[in-house]
N, C-alpha and C positions, 0 to 999 in steps of 0.2 A: 782039603780044596789046593788044586795044582795053583801055581802061581801063574800060569797062562789063563786061568779062567777069571782073574781078577780085573779091575778096571785100569786102563793104560794111565800112568802118572801123568802123561802129558794133557790127557782131558783134565784132570783136577786142575792143572796149571792153567789151562786155558780158561777154565772157570772163574779162578781166582784172579786171572788178569781182565776178564772181558765184562764179568757181572758188575764189577763197581763203576767200570766207565759206562756200561748202558744204564746202570740206575742212576748215575749222577745226571747225564744229560738226558735221559727221559724225565727226570724230575724237573730239570730246568725248562724242558719244553712245556711241560704240563702247567708248572707255575707260571710262566710266561704268556701261556694261552689264556690262563685265569686271571692275568693281569696281577699277580703277586709279586711279579720282579719284572724289570723293563727287557724288553727285545734287544739283544745286542749279540756280540762275539766276546764272553766273558774273558777270553784268553787274552783280547787285546784291548777291549773296552773298559775292562775292571768294573764292570757296573753292578755286579751282584756277587756274593760270596757263594760258596757250595751250600753252607749252611742256610742261607737266606731262602735258597730253592725248596728246602725241605721243612719249612716251619709251620706252614698252613696246610689245612685240607684243599684239595684231595693230594696235592702233591707229598704231603706229610708221610701218608701210608704207603706210596710208593717207595719213597726213600728207605723207611723202616723195612719194608718187605723185600727189597734187594740189598741193602747193606748187611743186614744181621746174617742171612745165609752167605754173603759173600765172604764175611768175616769169618764164620765158622769154617767154611770150606777152606780158607787161606791158612787158619791155624791147623788144621789136618794136613795142608801141603808143606808147611815147615817141618813137621814129625817126619813125614815120608821123604821129604828131602835129606833131612839128617841121616835116616836109615839107608836111604840110597847112596849116600856118600860113603858109608860104613861098607856097603856091598860092594862098593868099587875100590876098596881098600883103603880109604881114606879116614883118619881119625880126627873129624872135625870136631870143635867145641861144642858141647850140650848147650852153650850160651845161644847158639844160632836158633834152634827150635824154641827154647825158653822164651828169649826176647820176642821172637815171632809170634807165639802163642799170646804172650802178655800185650803185644801190639793190637791183636785181634780183638782181645777182650776189652782194651781201651776205645777201640773203634765201635763195639757194641755198646759200651757205656755211653759214648757221645751220641750214638743214633738213637738209643732210648731217651736220652735228655733232651734230644732236639725238639724244639715246638713246645715243651713245657715250660710254664711260668714260674718264676720265682728265682731269687738269688742264687738257691742252692742248685738248682738246674744249670744256671748259668756257670757256676763253678765247676760243675761235673763236666759240662761241654768242653770247657776250656781245657781241663785237666785230660780228658780222653782225646780230643783232636791232637794235643800236643805230643802226649807220649805215643799216640797210635803212629805218627809222622816220625818221631825220634827214633823209636824202638824198631818199626820196620826198615827204617834206612840203616841202622846198625846191623840188624839181621841180615839185610841184603848184602852189606859189606863182607860179613862173615861168609855168605853163600858164595860171592864172588871169590875169595879166596880158596874155599873148598873147591870150586870149579877150576882154578889154577892147579890145585894140588891134583885132581883128578885128569887133567889135561897132560899133566907131567908124566902121570902113570899110563895113560891110556892115549897116547899121541895119534893113533890113527883114526879116532872117531871125529876129529875136527873140534874137540872142546877148547881148543886154545882159541880159536875164532869166536867162539860163545863168550870165553873170558873177556877178551878184549872189548867185545860191544857191552858187556855187562860193566866194565870198568869205565867205559865212556859215559854210559848213563849216569854211573854213580859220581863221576866227576862234574858233570852238566848239573845234577842234583845239588852237589855241594856248592858248586859256584853260585846256582841261584839262591840257595839258603844265604850264604854269605851276602851275597848283593843285597838281599833283603833286610838283612841285619844292618848292614851299612847305611842303606838307604833311610831306615826307619830312624836311625842315630842322626843323620845328617838332615833329613827333611821335617822331622818331628811330627805335627799333626798333619801337614801335608801329604805325608806318605799314605794316610789312609785312601786316598783317591787311587792308588795304584795297587794297594796291598792284596786285593782280591784276585788280581790278574796271576801274582805269584803264587796264591794259594793254589789255583786252578792248574797251573803249569807243574807244580811240585807233585799233586795227586796225578796229573797223566803220567809223568815219568816214573812214579812209584809204581803204577799199574803197568806201565809199558815195560818195566823191568820184568814183570812175570810173563810177558809176551816172549821176550829171550828166553826165560826158562822154559816155557812150554815148547819152543822151537828146539830147544838142546835136548829136552827129554823125549822128542820125537824119533831122535836118532837112535834111540835105546829101547829096548824090550821091557823096560821097568813097569811094573804093575802095582797096584793097591789091592790088597786082598785080606780077608780075615779068615782066621784058621782057629781051630780048637784043639 
């Protein structure tokens, strides 16, 4: 199969970026409509967590049917991005796709355990969400570095601008994460009232990062294809 007959890699990145956003917000609207959570703007009001929107039927099914395919697509994207970097002459570390895939698997673990009853499922949810956020962030840091290296080798494609935007998102994410930890230590139990808003913003930025990746890949002819 010719590489030109494959799927544009930018399409895969757009799916990885938009499917989780569409899933979480649709799940929230359905949960609120069924009075499973309060109507509000969770980014400001911190009225509900992302997890709470997908714990009960019918929103539970929407969350699982959306997030599991999104995680699988994201895992595939990480490997494709690593191979793309190699094709651009950059020998980026294998840890980027490895951590990205592990993050995707942790997201699947969290999604499968969401809405199930029992201390074991609660532990699985906590492990899944913490490692999914952490490993995704680290993999994105490594991808940002790869983008910088590509921009130095291919200055005519405008990858330097993409790198700067990726770095900005990373810095904002890091600032939000550090602020969350500091406020948790200072406020104690009172922090619970605003914790959910931090979760929504961090999820938004982690997915928004892939929007930048998709826009960057649109400048290239990179495709995903299978050959034997």
